[in-house]
N, C-alpha and C positions, 0 to 999 in steps of 0.2 A: 471610651476606648473603642467600643463597637461602632459608634457613630462615625468616627473619623478614620476607621480602618477600611481599606479597599474591599469591595464585594468579593466574597469567597475566602478572605483571609481569616485567620484564627486569632482570637484574643486569649492569651494565657493568663490564668489566675492561680496563684499559689499561696499557701499559708504555712508558716513554720513557727514553732515555739521553742525558745531556748533562753536560759538564764533569766527567767521571770519576765520575758518580753514575748509578745506575739507580733510577727512581721507578715504583712500582706503584700504580695507582689502582683501588679497588673501590667502586662506587656502587650502593646499593640504593634501593628505592622503598617502604621501610617507614614506620613512624610517626615516625622521627627520634628523637633523644635529648633528653629534657627538659632545659632549662637548669640546673635544680637538681641534675641528676645528672652533668653533663659533667665536673666536677672529679674524680669518683670512677670514671670509666668504665674505667680501667686497673687498678683495685684488684682483689685476689683476691675471688672470690665476689660481685662487684658485678653486679647485674642491674637494668636500668632498669624492666623490666616483668615482675614475678615470675609473674603469671598466664599471660602468653604463654609464658614460659620453661618453666613446668610443662607446658603443652600441647605444646610443640614439642621439649622435651628440652634439656639443657645444664646445666653446672655453674657457670657464671660465672667460669671460669678461662681461657677462650680468649684474651681480649684481654690479660690479665696475662701469660700465657705468651708470646704473640706479642711483646709489648713487651720481655720479657727476652731472647728470642732475637734480635730485631732489634738491640737495643742492644749485645749481646755481639759482634755482627758489625760494630760501628762505625756503625750506622745509626740512624734515628729513625722514629717512627710518630706520626701525628696524624690528626685528623678534622675534617670540616666537616659541620654538620647544621642542619636546619631542621625544627621539629616539624610533622608531617603531610606532609612532602615527601621524607623519606629522609635518608640519611647517606652521605658519601664518606670512606673511610679511605685514607690515603696511607702508603706505606712507602718510605723512601729508603735505599739501601745503596750503599757504595762499589763501583765497578765492579771486578770481578775478572777479570784477564787472565792466562791461563796463560803461563808463561815457556817459551821453546823448550827442549826436553829436551836436557840436556847429558849428560856421561858419568855423573855421579852420579845424575841423574834416571832414566837408562836402566837403571842397576843397581837403583835403588829400584823401578822399574816392574815388575821381575820378582819382587819380594817379595810374599808372600801373607799376609794378615791374617785371622784368624778373629773374627767378630763373634758373641758369645754374648749374646742379648737376646731376651726373650720377647715384648715389645711389638713387633709387626711394623712399625708405623709408625716407631718409633724405630730399629729395625734397618735399615729402608730408608734412613733419613736418614744413619746411620753409614756404610752402604755407599756412598752417594752422596758423602759428604765424603771418604772414603778413596780412592774411585776418582778423584776430582778431583785427588788427589795422586799418581796413577799406580799405585796398588796393585791387585793382584788380591785379591778379597775373597770369603770363604765365610761363610755364616750358619749358626748353630745356635740353635734357639729353646728349648732346654732343656739340662739338664746331661748327660743321656744322649747326646744328639746331639753335644754338644761333646766329650765323652770319646772317642766313636767317631771323630770327625774328627781329633782330635789324635793318635790312634793310627794313623790311615791315612796322614797326610801331615805334612810339616814346615811350621811357620808362623814367620814373622818376629816376630809378636806376636799377642796376643789382647785384645780388649776384653771386659769381663765385667760384666754386670748382677748385682747381689746378690740380687734378688728373682725367682728362677727358679721355675717351677711344680713341678718334681719334686725339687729339692734346692737349699738356699740356696747362694748364690755362694761364701761363705767355705769351706763344706765342700767344694764342688767344687774350689776352689783348693788346699785341703790334699790332696785326692785326687790332683790332677794332679801335685803336687810329690813324691808318693810313687812315681810311675811314671817310667820312663826318658824317655818321649816328652815329658812335660810338666815335667820337673824344672827345666830351664833356660829355659822359655818365658817371655819378657817379657809381663807382663800390665798392662793399664790398666783400672782400675775406672771404669765409667761408670754411675752409679746415683744415685737420690734418697737412698739410704742410705749414700752414700760416707763421710760423716763418722762415722757410727756404726760402719761396718765398719772404718775406720782405727783408731778407738779400741779396738775389740775385738782387733784384731791388733797393737796397739801400733806403729802406723806401718807401715813396710815390712818387717815380720818375715818375710813369705813372698815377698819379691822383687817387690813391686808397683812399677811405674815411676811411676805417677801415679794420683791419685784425683780424678775429675771428677764434680762434682755436676750433674745435669740442671737446666736446659737445657744442651746441649753447648757447650763452649768450643772452637771449631774450631781456634784457634791452639794451644791446649795439646794437643789431640788430634793435630794435625799434628806438633808437637814430640816428643810421646811416640812416634808412629809412626816418626819418624826415628831416635830412640834405639833403638827395638826393632830396626829394620832394621840398625842398626850394632852390635848386641850388647848393648843395654840401657843403663840409666842409673839413677841414684839416685832414690828416691822423694821426692815433694814433698807439701806440704799440699794438701788438697782445695780446688778453686776455689770 
């Protein structure tokens, strides 16, 4: 919204909660969305103004990814626009209320999970989601750092991206299984390459608890974390 608003204009952001829903509103003062483009606005690589996009940067994936993430959390996203007057995007999500910690939650809160992810934005999102469930979380942004952390301390589970900069995730997984520290470590694959990786390893051949395709499915991530904290579980098909 900021990128496509004229210099000096204000982008308005508002949040309201009502009836168990949280609604976020973002309003810009840009050119608006042409009527002939409205039906395609959430498609991948869709860009209403290619000239402006080339000047300001962007891939045309932002709204498509946003829609996928919002809908996976049980919400919806829509917009209101007028050519020449700007656009308002709305996101509505179910209100999430933390339950009072019980005996099981207190025990789970002491568990620690390692997030191995080279994309720092995705890593921060994973950390946030896991911390919401009461876990302690460490991050590793490459295979070398992940190996060092696994050797230094015990983890209840690890999330693993397959596209790491210094070593592919499947090779890292095999290396971990050869050492005492990582031999029994429950692993959840979180990667755009999850389906390809599962096919290469013939399912759960190296003890992977779950295969999650980005955008992240928080419910499946939470379930996998609980299985990891409780000693692991069987692999399932990628989301």
